[in-house]
C-alpha positions in Angstrom: -40.6 39.6 1.9 -41.5 40.6 -1.7 -40.9 38.4 -4.7 -38.4 40.9 -6.1 -36.2 40.6 -3.0 -36.3 36.8 -3.2 -35.1 37.0 -6.8 -32.3 39.3 -5.9 -30.7 36.6 -3.6 -27.8 35.1 -5.4 -25.6 32.0 -5.0 -22.6 31.0 -7.0 -19.5 28.7 -7.2 -16.2 30.5 -7.6 -13.1 28.8 -9.1 -10.4 28.9 -11.8 -11.0 27.1 -14.1 -14.8 26.8 -13.7 -16.3 26.1 -17.2 -16.4 22.4 -16.5 -18.4 22.8 -13.3 -21.6 20.8 -12.8 -22.5 22.8 -9.7 -25.1 25.0 -11.5 -26.9 22.0 -12.9 -26.8 20.2 -9.5 -28.3 23.2 -7.7 -30.9 23.6 -10.5 -32.0 20.0 -9.7 -32.0 20.7 -6.0 -34.3 23.6 -6.6 -36.6 21.5 -8.8 -36.9 18.7 -6.2 -37.3 20.9 -3.1 -39.3 23.8 -4.5 -36.6 26.3 -3.2 -35.6 28.6 -6.0 -32.1 30.1 -6.1 -30.2 32.1 -8.7 -26.9 30.1 -8.9 -24.1 30.7 -11.3 -20.5 29.5 -12.0 -18.0 32.4 -11.9 -14.4 32.2 -13.0 -12.2 34.5 -11.0 -8.6 35.7 -11.7 -6.5 34.2 -8.9 -5.3 37.5 -7.6 -8.8 39.0 -7.5 -10.7 36.3 -5.5 -11.0 38.3 -2.2 -12.3 41.4 -3.9 -14.8 39.4 -6.0 -16.1 37.6 -3.0 -16.7 40.7 -0.9 -18.3 42.4 -3.9 -20.6 39.4 -4.4 -21.9 39.4 -0.9 -22.4 43.1 -0.8 -24.5 42.8 -4.0 -27.2 40.3 -2.9 -25.0 37.3 -2.5 -26.3 34.9 0.1 -24.2 31.8 -0.3 -21.2 30.6 -2.3 -19.3 27.4 -3.1 -15.5 27.7 -3.4 -13.4 25.3 -5.5 -9.8 25.1 -6.8 -7.6 26.9 -6.2 -9.2 29.1 -3.5 -10.3 26.8 -0.6 -7.4 27.8 1.7 -7.1 31.5 0.7 -10.9 32.2 1.1 -10.7 31.4 4.9 -9.4 35.0 5.4 -12.9 36.3 4.3 -14.7 34.5 7.1 -15.8 36.1 10.4 -16.9 32.7 11.7 -15.9 29.1 10.9 -17.7 25.8 11.5 -15.7 23.3 13.5 -15.0 21.2 10.4 -13.8 24.2 8.5 -11.6 25.2 11.4 -10.1 21.7 11.7 -9.4 21.4 8.0 -8.1 24.9 7.5 -10.0 25.2 4.2 -13.5 26.4 3.2 -15.7 25.3 0.3 -19.0 26.9 1.4 -19.8 30.5 2.5 -23.0 31.8 4.0 -24.0 35.4 4.6 -24.9 36.2 8.2 -26.3 39.3 9.8 -24.3 42.6 9.4 -22.6 41.2 6.2 -20.6 38.7 8.3 -19.5 35.5 6.5 -19.7 32.0 7.9 -17.2 29.5 6.4 -17.9 25.8 6.3 -16.3 22.8 4.6 -18.7 20.1 3.3 -16.1 18.2 1.3 -15.4 15.7 4.1 -19.0 14.6 4.6 -19.4 14.7 0.9 -16.6 12.2 0.1 -17.5 9.9 3.0 -21.1 9.7 1.9 -20.0 8.9 -1.7 -17.4 6.4 -0.7 -20.0 4.6 1.5 -22.5 4.7 -1.4 -19.9 3.1 -3.7 -18.9 0.6 -1.0 -15.3 1.9 -1.4 -14.5 2.3 2.3 -14.8 0.5 5.6 -13.4 0.9 9.1 -9.6 0.5 9.5 -8.9 0.7 5.8 -5.4 1.8 4.6 -5.8 4.9 2.5 -3.3 6.6 0.2 -4.1 10.3 -0.2 -2.4 12.0 -3.1 -2.1 15.8 -2.7 -1.7 18.2 0.2 -3.8 21.2 -0.8 -7.1 22.5 0.4 -9.0 19.6 -1.2 -7.0 17.0 0.8 -7.3 19.0 4.0 -11.0 19.1 3.8 -11.5 15.3 3.8 -8.9 14.0 6.3 -10.7 14.5 9.6 -13.9 12.5 8.5 -11.7 9.7 7.1 -9.7 9.5 10.3 -13.0 9.4 12.2 -13.6 6.0 10.5 -10.4 4.8 12.2 -8.7 4.5 8.8 -5.0 4.9 8.4 -4.0 7.6 6.0 -0.7 7.8 4.1 -0.3 11.1 2.4 2.1 11.8 -0.5 2.7 14.9 -2.4 5.2 16.3 -5.0 6.4 18.7 -2.3 6.9 16.4 0.7 7.2 19.3 3.2 3.5 20.1 2.6 2.5 16.5 3.3 4.6 16.6 6.5 2.9 19.8 7.5 -0.5 18.1 7.1 0.6 15.1 9.2 1.7 17.5 12.0 -1.7 19.3 11.7 -3.9 16.2 11.9 -1.9 13.6 13.9 -3.8 14.3 17.1 -7.0 13.1 15.4 -5.8 9.7 14.2 -3.3 7.6 12.3 -1.8 9.7 9.6 1.8 9.7 8.1 3.6 11.0 5.1 5.2 8.8 2.5 7.5 9.5 -0.3 6.4 8.3 -3.8 9.6 6.1 -4.0 8.5 4.2 -0.9 5.1 3.2 -2.4 6.6 0.3 -4.3 6.4 -2.0 -1.3 3.0 -0.8 -0.1 -0.6 -1.8 -0.7 -3.8 0.1 0.0 -7.5 -0.5 0.3 -8.3 2.9 -1.2 -6.3 5.4 -3.2 -7.7 9.0 -3.4 -6.4 11.5 -5.9 -6.9 15.0 -4.3 -4.7 16.8 -6.9 -5.9 19.0 -9.8 -3.5 17.3 -12.3 -6.4 16.1 -14.4 -7.2 19.7 -15.4 -4.0 19.6 -17.4 -4.7 16.1 -18.7 -2.0 14.7 -16.4 -2.0 12.2 -13.5 0.3 11.9 -10.4 3.6 10.1 -11.1 3.4 7.0 -8.9 4.6 3.4 -9.0 1.9 1.2 -10.5 2.8 -1.9 -8.5 0.6 -0.7 -5.6 -2.5 -1.0 -7.9 -4.3 -4.4 -8.1 -7.9 -5.6 -8.7 -8.7 -5.2 -5.1 -7.6 -1.5 -4.8 -10.5 1.0 -4.9 -9.4 4.1 -6.8 -11.2 7.4 -6.4 -10.5 10.7 -8.2 -12.0 13.8 -6.5 -12.0 15.5 -9.9 -14.5 14.7 -12.6 -14.7 15.0 -16.3 -17.2 14.1 -19.1 -14.9 11.2 -19.9 -12.7 9.1 -17.6 -10.1 11.2 -15.8 -6.4 10.6 -16.6 -5.7 9.3 -13.1 -8.5 6.7 -13.3 -7.5 5.7 -16.8 -4.0 5.0 -15.5 -5.4 3.0 -12.5 -7.6 1.0 -14.8 -4.6 0.3 -17.2 -2.7 -1.1 -14.2 -5.4 -3.5 -13.1 -7.9 -1.5 -11.0 -11.5 -2.6 -11.3 -13.3 -0.4 -8.9 -12.8 3.2 -10.0 -15.0 6.3 -9.5 -14.7 10.0 -10.1 -15.8 12.8 -7.8 -19.3 13.6 -9.2 -21.0 11.8 -6.4 -18.9 13.7 -3.9 -19.7 16.9 -5.7 -23.5 16.3 -5.4 -23.2 15.3 -1.7 -21.1 18.3 -0.6 -23.4 20.5 -2.6 -26.4 19.1 -0.8 -24.9 20.0 2.5 -24.1 23.5 1.3 -27.8 23.7 0.3 -28.8 22.5 3.7 -26.6 25.3 5.3 -28.2 27.9 3.2 -31.9 26.8 3.2 -32.3 24.4 6.1 -33.4 21.5 3.7 -31.2 18.5 2.6 -32.0 17.6 -1.0 -32.1 14.0 -2.2 -28.5 13.1 -3.1 -28.9 9.8 -4.8 -31.8 11.1 -7.0 -29.6 13.9 -8.4 -26.6 11.5 -8.9 -28.9 9.2 -10.9 -30.1 12.1 -13.1 -26.6 13.2 -13.8 -25.5 9.7 -14.8 -28.5 9.4 -17.1 -27.7 12.8 -18.7 -24.1 11.7 -19.2 -25.2 8.6 -21.1 
């Protein structure tokens, strides 16, 4: 294969909004540490145009893509084949071009968050977890959390969506829906924010009495400063808080593995990003 053709292979992350994305920097670091070069960009897509843009990308030298908010569920219709974890979750965050322009859909969010929660010592077997949100981000992480024999309580502004998720995943493990008003009398080992509220500088409206110094609080979103959700948790007494940058690096590493057959060093890239932030 000629050098020109190698340069023509393109990779990207698609979302809306996308300007805040650290994915291009992460994949740049993966390339540096593995010696595998890839042309990787962040692309903002109008919500109604996502399917057309994806098909056009893969026709024009696209080899792989990451998918972020708000497209993880919709993009599944592009896929000719799904990995087991994408099929179970019903959402896709990674695409790979196969022969005859077919697309493989995968979801690396679950393995990404479990790796990061274990790195942070935020999770252990049989933990009680409150999961906030019922979109594609939440769906992508439920199965691996249940595989750790954790109990998941899922709450959402629209409770019917939470109940639909419970129905979808109840065969795997202990998962139930819970209305926000019922949280006053509950305590959890881990609270995960899987909503996109932070994009609008907001946080989920929840009773603060469930937060205490022993509650691990994790926001799947990330910002250059503390996210609104984590700031709220900290103000209510939480000590152990973390945003989703470690998850982002981990899920990106497994996307890189799917595309290139090599798993980059996750911790090395997390450390570099943390140093750059400081």
